N, C-alpha and C positions, 0 to 999 in steps of 0.2 A: 166329581173329579175336579181338583184344582186346576186353574188355567195355567198353562206352562208359560214362563217368561220367553218373550220374543225379543231378539236383538237383531234388528236389521243390518247393523254393521258386521255382525259376525258372519253373515253369509257371504260378505264380500272379501273377508280375509282369507288368504290361502296359507295353509300349514301342512306340509312345507310349501315354500313359495314355488310358483310355477317357473319353468325355465324354457328358454328358446335361444337359438343362435341368431344374433344380429350382426350387421356389418357397419363398421365405422370407416368412413372415407379416409381418415387419417392413420388409424392404428389397426385397421383391418377387423377380422372376425373376433367376436367376443361373445360371452354367455350373458344374456339379459335375464333379470329376475323380476318376478311380479309378486309383491306381497299383499297388495290391495287392489281389488277390482281389476281394471284394465291398465294400471299404471305400471309401465315397464322401466326398469332402470337403464341409464345411459351408459355409454363407453367408460369403464372404470379409469382407464388411462387419461382420457379427456377431463374427467372429474378430478383426478389427482393433479393434473397440470393447472386446472382452474384454481384449485385450492392453494397451490403454491404461488400463483400470481396474485391471489387475493391477499395472502399472508405477506408477500413481499411488498405489495402496494401499501399495506397497513404499517409495515416497518418504515418504509420510505416516508410515508406521511407523518408518522410519529417523529422521525428524525428531522424532517423539514420544519415541523412546528417547534422542536427543541432548538434548532439553529436560529429560526426566526425570532424566538423569544430571547435567546441569548444575545443576538445581534441588536435587538431593539433595547435591551437593558444597557448594553455597552456602547450605544450610539453608533450602530452599524460598522463595528469593527475599529472605529477610530482612524481609519485610513484618510488622510486629509483629502478634502474635496477635490483639489486640483489634480490629485493622483487617481481619481476614480476611473479614469479611462487610460491610464498608464499600464497597458498590458505588456506582456513579454514580447508580443508580436510587434508592438509599436516602438520598441527600443531599437535605436539605429546603431548597429555595430560596424564601424568603418574598418578599423584595424585589428590586428591580431589580439592584443589584450582586451579589446572590448568584446570580440567575438568569444574569447575564452570565458569572460564574465557571464555573457549571455547564455552560452553553452551550460555552464554550471547551473545558472538560475533555471533553465528550461529542464535540465535533467533532474534538478532537485524537485521541481514542481510536478514533473511527470511521474517521479517515483516517490512522491511525498508518503504513500502508505509505508514504504520501507523506511524512510526517514523517521516517521513517527514510531515504528517499532523499535528503532535504535535510540530514538531521542536525539537524533543527529542534527546539529545546527551549524551555523557559519558566522563568520565576522567579515563584514564589508568594509574595507579601509581605503580611504582616499580623500582627496580634496573636495570641498563643496562644489556642487554643480557636475559631478562627473557621472551621475546616474545610479548612485547607490539606492536612493530611495525609489527610484523608478522601478529598478529590478526587484527589490524587496516587496514593494506594493504589487508588482506584477505576479510574483509568486503568491502573495496572499490572495489576490483576486482569483487566480486559477485554482487554488486549493479549496477556497470557499465554494466555487461553482462546481468543480468536478468531484471533490472529496467531501462536500458539505462540512468542511472543517470549520471550527470556530477560530477566528483569526483576531487578534488584537494588536493594534499599532499604538505605541506610546513613546514619547520621549522619556528618557530617564528622569528628568526633573518632574515631568507630569505624573509619572508613575509614583515617584516618592510623595508628591504633593497629594495624590488621591488617598494615600494612607494617612498623611498628617491632617488632612481635612476631617477625618473621623473623630479627631480629638475635640473638635468644636462641640459645644453644648447644643444638643438637639439635632445632631447628625442623624440622618436616616439610616445609615449602615454603620456596622461595627468595623474596627480595624481588622478583625480576621476575615470579614467579608470582603474588605477592600483588597486584602492579600490574596484571597481566593479568586477575585476577578482577574489577578495577573497570573495565577498558577493554572486555572482551569482551561484557558484556550488551548487547542492543539498546536497552534503556532503563535508565539510572541514575537513581534518585531519591536526591538528597543532601538530608538534613534537617539543621536547625540550622546553616545557613550563617552564619558570622560570630559565632556565640554567644560565641566567644573568639578574640581576635587571636592567632594562634599564631606560632611561630618562623619564620624564614626558610626553614628545611628544610621545615616543614609547608606553607608557602605554595608553595614551588617544587615540592615532591612533588605537591601537589593540581594545580598548573598543568600538570605533565608528564602526569598522568592525563587531565585535561581536554583538553590539546593533542592527545594521541593519539586521544582520542575524537573530537575535531573532525576530524582528518585521516581518520578512518575513517568519518565521518558517523554517529556514535553519538549519538542525542539525550540530553540530561540535563535533568532537571527539578530546580530548586533550591527549597528551601523555607526561608524565613527570617523571623524576628520583627522584623528590623531594617528601616530605611528602605532605598530604592534606593541612596542615597549610601553608606551603611555597607556594604551588600552589594558594591557596585562597588569600594570601597576594599579589601575583604577578598579578592575574587575577582581584582581587577586589571582594568584597562581592556582588555587584550588578550582576556580571556575574554568580557567584556561585548560588545565589538566583534564578536567571532566569533558571539556569540549573535544579534546584530542582523543580521549578515551572512547568516545562515541563516533569517532570518524569524521569530526567536524573540519571544515576547511576555512582558511584565511584567504579571502579573494581580494586582491590588491587593485584598485582603480587608479592606475599610475598616469593616465592621460590628463590633459588640461581640462578646465572647466568647460563644459558645453555652453553654459550661460555666457561665459566670457566670449566664446567665439561668436555667438549670436549677436551680442551687443556690438561687437567690432564690425 
C-alpha cells in the first residue's frame, strides 16, 4: 500500500472557520473567526478604523514629502527672510481700516480651501510700509502650515527675470518649466505690481501666467504701491475682470507708513 501524503498544516486549517462571540471594549460584541490553529480574528470595527488611520497617515506623509520637495526647489516659498516670523497674529491693527485689512487676511487664510476652489485672489493697495507684505506673508505662512499648500512669493520683476534667465545657454530649466513654477503653487503672491511699466513681452508673459492660473483656479494675491487705476493699467482689464469674477477683493491700506512712524 502506498504511503499517504501527510500535511501537518492541513490539520490546523478550519473549513469552515470556527466562530465564537468576543467582546470589544470600544465597539461591544462581535463574531470572531478562526481560520488557522488558535488564531482568532480581532474586532472588525477596530481593524477598519486602524486601516483608515494607516491610509490617512500614508496620504499625509506623501503630501508632506510633495510639499517639502516643492518648497526646497523653490527656495522655501521665496518669502523674504525678514518676513518669516510675520504672522497674522503679530500684525498690529490699531484703527478701523487696519482692523478691516487684518480681518480680511485672517478670513482668507482660515477659508483658504474655499478660496482655492473658487480661485479667489486679492489686490493689496497702499503706500510702502503699511503692512501689505506682512499680511500677505502671514496668509502664506498659515496656509502652508494648516493647508500644506504650496506658496510662492515673487516680485513681478523677479518672476519675469526667472523666465528670461532660461534663455541663457546652459540653463538647467526650460522656459516652460520656469512658467510652470509660477503656475503650479496653490497661492502666488506677486509683489511690486506695476513698479515699472515693462515691455509688451513682459506684459504678455505675465498675462499668460495669470491666465493659466485662472483656468486652473489658482489664487493670486497682488501687492502694489500704486493706485487701483495704475494697477489695472499694468495688469490689464482681462486680469482685473477675472479677479472680480472669482469674488476677489481690493484691500486699501490707506494709513501712513508704519516704518515712518517708528523712525520718528
